[in-house]
Structure formats: structure tokens, C-alpha cells
C-alpha angles and dihedrals in degrees: 000000000000115000122209125196113252122205119199128231087257088071100048097162095051089044092053092048091049092049089051090048090055091056094042087057098041113018139083121260090259092052092046091053089050093049091049091055090052095047092050090064090071094058136071129181135074097263094058093044092051094048094045087054091050089052090051088056091053091049092053100039101028088221122124121258092181131044109274097211118047116222120235128273136184093283097043111021095188138077111270141194125208139177136177115313122227098014092060094042111089091168097050120126129148091352088083089070091065104020109148093202092083091063087072088064088078086075119065098212093049093053094044091051089054091049092045092054092047089054092047092050089055102039114014116024092158092077090054086055091049094054092043092053090051091063103096128222129356117327144161121250128196104210111213113002084170124023127009145233099307094192142358086264088065090050092050091050096051097040091049090048092050093046087057095046112058091166088073122082105196135184137167151162120249144176094182092107099150090053093048091048091049089054091047090063094058111015141070117241117230116236090223098067126082122193127207117198104234119216126229092058130141099236133113130240094262092056093046091053091052091052092048088057094058114110092235095055118106098178143271127325108196133191108217126205110223095175096270139044114263125226117236094248091058096061112108095018119136091245095052093043089053092052092046091054090048091053099047119064096206132063110279142187106225112226111233091209099238109088114232096027100085104085137017090239101051140293114323096226091061096047119097086190085076091054113154096016114122114230114205136194131177116250107263 
């Protein structure tokens, strides 16, 4: 059964943004415009007003007002693509209780970029292709920092795109197992995409086993509760790695937090040579 994030009345701004996100992902253009007008009423301040207006332009022109692909930084030194969390995540389960993606909703431009990309995935995928083609040379892409494959149509789009773009080395984390398995029955997997099975999903053991057998699957990436949330600077420390190993019954590769810093040969999550090895990180 699909699980959707619920925000209480004590978090009216987050609740308003989530209600808008639901309509962005499922409604018509007219309904999205109406939902935007309702959401705006919860916010004051110039930054929110400016960014809501930019999103309104995206809704009505279906052209991007924000960059579609984020460029790398010290924590994630790759290009990345994101969309709205929760409403695009059919496989989400307990992960919604600790999902870091909602933290970005404190910042108007970050939320609007997620909403923009959700709109473009639904209504104008060609502009996503255009921006992707404008990135020169070979590069790595993290597909879905926030959000997930919302449907098999999303999977078809991205796998077709990657099959036609050998200069891209892509990887990601997903809980959209039903959608991936549906594509597996009809599509061809690209050799330049690596999948990590993301924990906190709503699937059973049989489904997980089927996803593990896909040629794109590296292994599981699990978020581990150690009784408290961990700060970013604590990932990869001897103390945290020790606690992770104590809390996971199988052999693990502890995630250091900063992508690209974990091995001398590349980042573990994008390496099929580490197939079958569970990568673990403390909930943060």
C-alpha cells in the first residue's frame, strides 16, 4: 500500500507545500495554478513571493526557471537531478519518517526547483534532454537525490536517455521496485546506470529478491537508526562506523557521508564491483 507523508497542523508551511506538491504531481495545469495560489497564503517575505512567481511561470510556460541539473559540491561532487519527495515515491515506507529531502523545503528556491522538475517530467521532458545535452564531456550523474521514479514512464524515460548517452555514468537509490520490475519485462537496461536498493521501503522479501537480481543492481544502501540523528561531520568516524557494525547483522561498508571520498577507485554506490555489499549510513 502506498504511503504518503503527513504533516500536522503544527507545521502549516510544510503542510501547504506538501499539499501543493500532491497537485503538482497529479493535477492539471489549472489545478496546479489554483493550488499554488492557496499555498502562497501561508508565506510572507520577498524570497518566497519571488520564487512562487517564478514557479507560476514554469507552470504556465513549461520552461525551466531554475537549472534542472545541480552541479557538484564538496558533499556531492557530481551532477544531480531531483524532484519532489513523497509524492513521487510509490515505494516509500518508513523512510518518510526520517527523509532528509524535506529539509530543503525551508528554502524557497530548493522547493521550487523540485516542483519545476516534477512538472517537466510530467509535461515537457524535452527541455530536460536539452539541458542534459548541454553538459559537455563525460560526467557522473546522481539520478534522484530527492524524489524517485514515480511511474514506469519515468523509468522508461531515464533508461532510454541513458542508453543514448554513453558519456554519462549514472547511479541512484530507489524504492520504486514495482516500476523497475515492470520496465525489466519490456526494456533494455543501460550499462551506465547503477542502482542501490534504498531502505525504508514498503516492499516484501520476494520483490526485494527480484530487484536484487536485476543487472543494474549493486546492492542495498541502508539507513540505520543508532538512537539519535547523526551530524554530517560524524559520518565515517571510527565511533559511528563501530556503532553501525554493531547494529547491522551482516558485513557492511560504512558510508563516509561525502560522496566520492569512500574509495580510491571511485564512489562505492556507483561501483558494480561492490555488487552484493551492503552500504550503511546512520540516519541523519
